[in-house]
C-alpha positions as CSV (number, residue, x, y, z in Angstrom):
1,X,-87.7,20.8,39.4
2,X,-84.8,18.6,40.0
3,X,-82.5,19.3,43.1
4,X,-78.9,19.9,42.3
5,X,-76.2,18.2,45.1
6,X,-73.0,20.1,44.7
7,X,-70.1,17.5,45.7
8,X,-66.4,18.4,46.4
9,X,-63.5,17.0,47.7
10,X,-61.0,18.4,49.1
11,X,-57.7,17.8,50.7
12,X,-55.6,20.7,52.3
13,X,-57.2,23.6,50.2
14,X,-57.6,25.7,53.4
15,X,-57.1,28.9,50.9
16,X,-59.1,27.7,48.0
17,X,-62.4,25.5,49.3
18,X,-64.1,28.7,50.4
19,X,-64.0,29.7,46.6
20,X,-64.9,26.6,45.8
21,X,-67.8,26.4,48.1
22,X,-69.3,29.9,47.3
23,X,-69.4,29.1,43.8
24,X,-72.3,26.4,44.2
25,X,-74.2,27.8,47.0
26,X,-76.6,28.3,43.9
27,X,-77.1,24.0,44.6
28,X,-79.4,22.6,46.4
29,X,-76.7,20.9,49.2
30,X,-73.2,21.2,49.4
31,X,-71.3,18.2,50.2
32,X,-67.2,18.1,51.1
33,X,-66.1,14.6,51.4
34,X,-62.1,15.8,52.6
35,X,-59.1,13.2,52.1
36,X,-57.1,13.9,55.9
37,X,-56.6,17.6,55.5
38,X,-53.6,19.1,58.2
39,X,-54.7,22.2,58.1
40,X,-57.8,24.7,58.4
41,X,-60.0,22.9,55.3
42,X,-62.4,21.1,57.5
43,X,-62.6,24.2,59.5
44,X,-63.8,26.1,56.2
45,X,-65.9,23.9,55.5
46,X,-67.7,23.8,58.4
47,X,-68.4,27.4,59.0
48,X,-69.5,27.4,55.0
49,X,-72.5,25.6,56.0
50,X,-71.7,22.3,53.6
51,X,-72.1,19.4,54.7
52,X,-68.4,17.8,55.5
53,X,-68.1,13.9,55.4
54,X,-64.3,12.6,56.2
55,X,-62.7,9.6,54.3
56,X,-59.4,8.8,54.2
57,X,-57.9,8.9,50.4
58,X,-57.2,6.1,48.2
59,X,-57.3,7.3,44.7
60,X,-59.5,9.6,42.7
61,X,-62.0,7.9,41.4
62,X,-63.1,5.8,44.3
63,X,-63.2,9.7,46.7
64,X,-65.5,11.0,43.7
65,X,-67.7,7.8,43.7
66,X,-67.9,8.0,47.4
67,X,-68.9,12.0,47.2
68,X,-71.7,11.0,44.5
69,X,-73.0,8.5,46.6
70,X,-73.8,10.8,49.8
71,X,-75.2,13.1,47.8
72,X,-78.9,13.8,48.6
73,X,-79.8,14.6,45.1
74,X,-79.9,12.3,42.2
75,X,-78.5,15.3,39.8
76,X,-75.0,15.5,40.7
77,X,-72.4,18.9,40.2
78,X,-69.1,17.6,40.8
79,X,-66.2,20.0,41.5
80,X,-62.7,20.0,43.0
81,X,-61.8,22.5,45.5
82,X,-59.1,23.9,43.1
83,X,-62.4,24.9,40.7
84,X,-65.2,27.3,40.8
85,X,-68.4,27.4,39.1
86,X,-68.7,31.2,37.2
87,X,-71.6,33.4,37.2
88,X,-72.7,32.2,33.4
89,X,-72.1,28.6,34.0
90,X,-74.6,29.3,37.2
91,X,-77.0,30.7,35.3
92,X,-76.9,28.1,32.7
93,X,-77.3,25.5,34.8
94,X,-80.2,27.2,36.8
95,X,-81.7,27.6,34.2
96,X,-81.3,24.3,32.6
97,X,-82.9,22.1,35.5
98,X,-85.9,24.3,35.3
99,X,-88.3,21.2,34.4
100,X,-88.8,18.1,35.9
101,X,-85.5,16.3,35.3
102,X,-82.4,16.5,33.7
103,X,-83.0,16.9,29.8
104,X,-79.9,14.8,29.3
105,X,-78.0,11.9,30.9
106,X,-75.0,14.3,31.1
107,X,-73.4,17.7,30.5
108,X,-69.5,18.4,29.4
109,X,-68.3,21.9,30.4
110,X,-65.7,24.2,29.1
111,X,-62.8,24.3,32.1
112,X,-60.0,27.3,31.9
113,X,-57.5,27.4,33.8
114,X,-55.5,30.4,35.5
115,X,-52.1,29.8,35.0
116,X,-49.3,33.1,35.5
117,X,-51.8,35.7,35.8
118,X,-54.1,34.8,33.2
119,X,-56.5,32.2,31.9
120,X,-55.4,30.1,29.4
121,X,-57.2,29.9,26.4
122,X,-54.8,27.8,23.9
123,X,-52.9,24.6,24.1
124,X,-54.0,21.6,25.0
125,X,-55.7,22.9,28.5
126,X,-58.6,24.7,26.2
127,X,-61.0,24.1,25.8
128,X,-60.6,21.0,28.6
129,X,-63.9,19.4,28.5
130,X,-65.3,17.8,31.3
131,X,-68.5,16.4,32.4
132,X,-69.4,17.4,36.3
133,X,-72.9,17.7,35.4
134,X,-75.3,14.4,35.3
135,X,-77.7,12.0,36.7
136,X,-75.8,9.9,39.1
137,X,-78.2,6.8,37.8
138,X,-77.1,6.8,35.1
139,X,-73.3,7.9,35.5
140,X,-70.0,7.5,37.7
141,X,-66.7,7.7,37.4
142,X,-64.3,5.3,35.9
143,X,-60.6,5.8,35.2
144,X,-57.1,4.6,36.4
145,X,-54.6,6.2,39.1
146,X,-54.9,9.9,37.2
147,X,-57.4,11.5,34.6
148,X,-60.6,10.0,36.2
149,X,-64.3,11.1,34.5
150,X,-67.6,11.0,34.6
151,X,-69.1,7.7,31.9
152,X,-72.7,7.8,31.6
153,X,-75.3,6.4,29.5
154,X,-77.1,8.1,27.4
155,X,-76.7,10.8,25.4
156,X,-74.7,14.0,26.6
157,X,-74.8,17.6,26.0
158,X,-72.5,20.2,26.4
159,X,-72.5,23.7,27.9
160,X,-71.3,27.5,27.3
161,X,-70.3,28.5,30.6
162,X,-67.1,27.6,31.8
163,X,-65.4,26.0,35.2
164,X,-62.7,27.9,36.1
165,X,-59.9,26.0,37.3
166,X,-56.8,27.7,39.4
167,X,-54.4,23.5,39.7
168,X,-50.9,25.3,40.6
169,X,-50.4,27.8,43.2
170,X,-46.8,28.5,41.8
171,X,-44.3,27.0,39.2
172,X,-43.1,24.8,41.8
173,X,-46.6,22.9,42.6
174,X,-46.9,22.6,38.6
175,X,-43.4,21.0,38.5
176,X,-44.8,18.4,41.4
177,X,-47.8,17.4,40.4
178,X,-45.9,16.7,36.9
179,X,-43.6,14.7,38.9
180,X,-46.4,12.8,40.7
181,X,-48.8,12.3,37.9
182,X,-46.4,11.2,35.2
183,X,-45.0,8.3,37.9
184,X,-48.7,7.6,38.6
185,X,-48.9,7.2,34.3
186,X,-46.4,5.5,34.0
187,X,-47.5,2.7,36.7
188,X,-50.7,2.6,35.3
189,X,-49.6,2.1,31.6
190,X,-47.0,-0.9,32.6
191,X,-49.1,-3.2,34.6
192,X,-51.8,-2.1,31.7
193,X,-49.1,-3.5,29.2
194,X,-48.3,-0.4,27.5
195,X,-44.5,0.0,26.3
196,X,-42.2,2.6,24.9
197,X,-39.5,2.3,22.4
198,X,-36.1,3.8,22.7
199,X,-36.3,7.6,21.6
200,X,-40.1,7.8,22.1
201,X,-40.7,9.8,24.8
202,X,-38.3,12.6,23.1
203,X,-40.1,12.3,19.8
204,X,-43.6,12.4,21.6
205,X,-42.2,15.4,23.7
206,X,-41.2,17.7,20.2
207,X,-44.5,16.7,19.3
208,X,-46.5,18.0,22.0
209,X,-44.5,21.2,21.8
210,X,-45.7,21.4,18.1
211,X,-49.2,20.7,19.2
212,X,-49.7,23.0,22.4
213,X,-47.4,26.2,20.7
214,X,-48.4,25.9,17.2
215,X,-51.3,24.2,16.6
216,X,-53.3,24.8,19.6
217,X,-52.2,28.4,19.3
218,X,-49.9,28.9,22.2
219,X,-48.1,31.2,20.4
220,X,-50.6,34.0,20.7
221,X,-50.0,34.0,24.6
222,X,-47.0,35.6,24.6
223,X,-44.2,34.4,27.3
224,X,-47.3,32.0,29.4
225,X,-48.1,30.0,26.4
226,X,-44.7,29.7,25.8
227,X,-44.3,28.5,28.9
228,X,-47.0,26.1,29.4
229,X,-46.3,24.6,25.9
230,X,-42.6,23.5,27.4
231,X,-44.1,22.4,30.4
232,X,-46.9,20.1,28.3
233,X,-44.1,18.7,26.2
234,X,-41.9,18.1,29.1
235,X,-45.1,16.6,31.3
236,X,-45.1,14.0,28.0
237,X,-41.6,13.0,27.9
238,X,-41.3,11.8,31.8
239,X,-44.7,9.6,31.1
240,X,-42.4,7.7,29.0
241,X,-39.1,8.7,30.5
242,X,-40.3,6.6,33.7
243,X,-42.1,4.5,31.8
244,X,-39.0,3.1,29.7
245,X,-37.7,2.7,33.2
246,X,-39.7,0.7,34.8
247,X,-39.1,-1.8,31.5
248,X,-35.4,-1.7,32.1
249,X,-36.0,-2.6,36.0
250,X,-38.4,-5.5,35.0
251,X,-35.6,-6.5,32.6
252,X,-32.9,-6.5,34.8
253,X,-34.8,-8.5,37.3
254,X,-35.6,-11.1,35.3
């Protein structure tokens, strides 16, 4: 029976790391890579019995691949500190690895976000498929400054059990994250040669709201669906506004 290494990256997550670690207690080992926490995160990891490794954070891709490399086993379950494995997913994984090896190179897992007091099962947020269970001999994390993901060589399966995601403690944190991620996206997109034309940000935001609220059924979530749809549209708008700003800055300095 293959053994599973759960790997978790964390930084200043003292209020959530315990839940994340407890949810993967069924794994054969738990490795937590801390990126330089200034709160009680590392103390709580040590108290949990997980193996703590400290590494200064430089990027999500590098941090997650470092965590994968520190694992003792080739079958890896990757989790963030603001996530947890649900009981149905735990049972499904345990059944899956009952043989001598992982049946495929990796598995995508649906992720559901808990926000505004409820699980958001609509909009672009659901199902948020994440490839998190994989054979590290056949896969690694790849990506830019944001939106990293696992790429594997070989067939990919899908599981039904979910990862529960609690990304924002409140709306203020959500807005701070939008500001940070849209800045990183714009910088990465500009370096990659992407450009935005006048009016594109507004058009893209309008379509994002239409897609989230109507096409992806945010309307059926009431006030929560409306807010998520608006914030998703705002995220899209800010990406292209910041990309346009980088274009303007480059043009003025040319």
